[in-house]
N, C-alpha and C positions, 0 to 999 in steps of 0.2 A: 856412168851417163852414154859411153861411149856403145855400149850395148843397145841402149834404148836408140840412140842417133840412128845406129845402123839399120834395126830392125823398122824403125820410122820410115827411112830411105827408102828400104825395099818393099815395105807395104805401100807408099805412098808413089812408088814410082809411073803408076798409072795415071795421077794427077800430078805430081810435080814435075815428074819426068817427061810430061807431054806439051800440051798447049803452054802452061805458065812458063816451065823452065825456057823453051823456044823465044819466048816474048823477049828472054834477056840475052840469048847468046850474042856473044861477041860486044862489042863495045860501040854499037851504033846508037846516033844521038836519038835524045828523046824529041819527038814530033808528036803530032795530031794521031797517025796511025797508032802508036804505041798504045795510048788511052784506050781507044777505040779494040785492039786487042787485047789491051790487059781486062776489060770490060768482059767481053765476049768470054775468055777464058776462067775469069772467076765465077761466070755465072754458071759456064759448063760443069765447074767444079763443084756447082751447088751451095754456094755462097749466100745466093740469094739476091734480089734485085735492089731490095732497100739498103742491105750490108754493103754490098758491092759499091753503091754510089757513095755510099759514107766513108768506104777506106781509100777510093781513088780521090775524094775529095780531101783527106787528108795527106794523101801521096803528091798531090798537086802542089798544096802547101808546103810540105818540106822540099819539094825541088825549089819552089821559088825562094823559100827562106835560106835553105842551105846551098843555093847555087848549082844545083846537080844538073851537069851536061850529058852524061851517059847512061845507057840501061843496064849497064852492071852497078853504077851509083844509084840508080833508082831501084834496083833489089836488094840489096843492102837497107835502103831505107825504109821499104815494104816490109823487108823482115822486122823489122824492129817495131812497125805499126802493126804487124798482125800478131806479135808476139804479146803486145800490150792488150791488144783487143782482146786475147783468149784467157789473160792472165786471170787466174779465181781472185775475188774482192774478197772474200772469207777464208778463214783457216779450215784444215779439212780436220775433222774432231779427230779422228784415230790417229793423227800424227801426235795430238796432244797428250792421249791416254788412252783411256778406256771408251769403248764406243759401239753403238749398234747401228748396223748395217740394214734397211729395209730395201730389199732388190725388186725392183716393179717391173712391168712390160708386158707387151703383147705377147700372144705366142708366134714362138718360133726366131725368135731375135736373139738367144743363146743365152738366158738366163742364169739355168742351174750348171752351163757349164762355166761361166761366168763365176758363179759363186763357188765353184770346185777350184777354181784359178786363183780367186782370191785368197782361200783357203790357206792352199799351198804358199800365197804369195807371204799372206800374215807370220805362216808357219816358221817360213825360211827366213823371216825377218826377226826373229825371238818372240814374237809376240805368241798369246794362247788363243785363238779362235776357236768358235763353236759353230756349229751348221744347226738350224731352225729348219726342218721341211714342213714349211706353211702351205705348199702347194699339194692341197688333199684333193682336188679334182680329176688331174693328170696319172691314172693308174699306176704309171710307171714311173713319175716322179720322184716318189721317195727313195726308190731301190736306184734311180740314177745319182740320185746325191749322196747315195750311202756311197755306191763305187767312189766318188770324188773324195767323200771323207774317209774312207780308206787310204785310198792313195796319197792324200796330204797328210795323213796320220793323226785327225782331229777329231772331236767327237763330235754327234750328232743326236738331234731329238727328233722323233716324227712320230705318228701316231697313224690310225688306219684310214684307208679310202674313205672317204666322204665326211671326214672328222671337221668339226669348227677349225678354220684355219685360227681365229684368235686364240682358240684354246691351245692349240701347239704353241703358238707364242706365249702365253702364258707358261705354259710349263717348260717351256727351252728357257726361260726367264729366269724360273726356280733352277734349273739345273746350272744355269749360268753362273748366277749368284754362289750356289753351295759349291761350285768348283775352283772358283775363284778365276775363271777365265777373264780377258780383256775385249774380245773382239766377237760379240754376238753377229752372225752373216745369217739374214732371214730370208727363204726362199718363198716366192709367192706364186699361185696360179698366173698364167699366162690370161689373158682378158682382152677385149675389145676396148678401147677406151672411151667409147659413147655407149656404153652399158651400166648405166648408173648405178644397180643394184650392185652390182663387180665391183664399182668402183666405191661404193659405200663399205663396202668389205675391206677393201685396203684401209680406207679410213679408220675401222674400227681397230684393225691391228694396230696402226700407227697411235691409236690412242691408247692401246693395252701396253706399249712401249715405252709411252710419256708416264704414265700412271705409274707402272710397277718398277721404273726404270728412271726416278724423277731427276738424280743427279748423272746419268749417263745420257751425253749427248746421242741424238738418232740424226742418221742422214739417210734420206730417201734416195735412192739412186734409179734411176730409170736406165735400163738396158736400150740401146737404140742400134740397130742394125743400119751401118753408113752407107750401105745401098740404097736403102730406100731416101735417102736425101733429103727433098725438102718436107717431103710427107712425114717424116718424123718429126716435125715443127708440131702438128695439131696433135699428134699423140703425146707429146712432152707437155702442150698446154693443159689436156686432161688430166694426165696423171698428177700436175703440178697442183692443179684446184683439190684433187682428193688427199694427196698425201704430203702437202708441201715440200715439195721436191726441190732436193738440195743440190743434185748434181747428176752427170752423165756417163754411164759407161758405153763408151761407143766402140761395137765388134764389128767385123769383117772388113775393115779400113785396107787390108791386104788386097781384096778382092773388088775394089771399087776405083771410080774416076770421081768420085763425090765426096771426097775428104775434106772439101771445103764447108760440110754442116756442121763441124767443130765452130766456124765462124756464125754462124746462123744462129745455133743454139743459144751461144753465149750472146750474141747480140738482141735477138728478138725476144729471148726469153731471160736474160741476164741470169741463165744458170749455166755452172763451170762443167767442162769435160773433167772427170778425175782419172778414170782409166780408159784406155784403148786398146783394143785387141787387133795384133797383126799377125794372126797365124794359129795354127792348131794346139801347138804344143801349150804343156801346162806351165811354161815360160815364157807365152806370147801375149799376155794380159801384164800392162806396163802403167805405171803411175804417169800421169799425163806431165808434160814439161811443156810449157806454150812456147819458148825461145826454141828449143830442139824441135817441135813440129813445125814451127812458121819457118825455119831454115830446110828441113825436108820437105816441106812444102814447094819451095820454091829452088829446091834442089843445089843449096850454097854447099 
């Protein structure tokens, strides 16, 4: 966990090391300016207006209840509030055994790269992942995923460009069963969240997974680019309607001052972040830890 915390701290330096951390510097008394500064910092970090108001309300209650007097005491209280707000309310299927992960998102957010890193992560953890190249729209997608499969040392199922993505998923499931693998990672084509025909295609893939793997839980994970901030919320809503979204992979946290979008996604959509990307390396996609994230966000 130390490695996770350090990578988060470095990745969130623009968020936690800036306005938010500055508010809590020293042992100044809590006053009216404190709450104004905190509200501004949380909104700049892309927590969102509604979520920010709720968090500040909880902090005010904690300060009153626990008779806190200094900003450093308030920082500890806020860290606990943030951790609770971001904590998943459901178990993550791969932690309990065999699972399928359907990876979705708009173009350019890093879906294929995230899939490769997930394959590496699960292989290193002693699991037996398999990749399915169901992005048959982008010419180089299957080739790119094949490179990642080779790097991670895991099998991949693919078809030619233009093939029916649901057919690729069907073939991958057959191979998944035959080889006795335990984590199926399904790549999908990037698509705009407002294109109904493409969203229907995702729904079809989800149905194939449910039908052919009735006893294997399926997680639909949306890859979001942290640098898009609040714009990510509209994407998440649309993908949730098509796929029954169960979680988020948040990439590019190392390049943004908008790390607060983790809180916004959970508060507004009820969808937990499951992995975060904090760098370009194959080991830089990390399982999300709410307590460590809140500490890194506040530079504790």
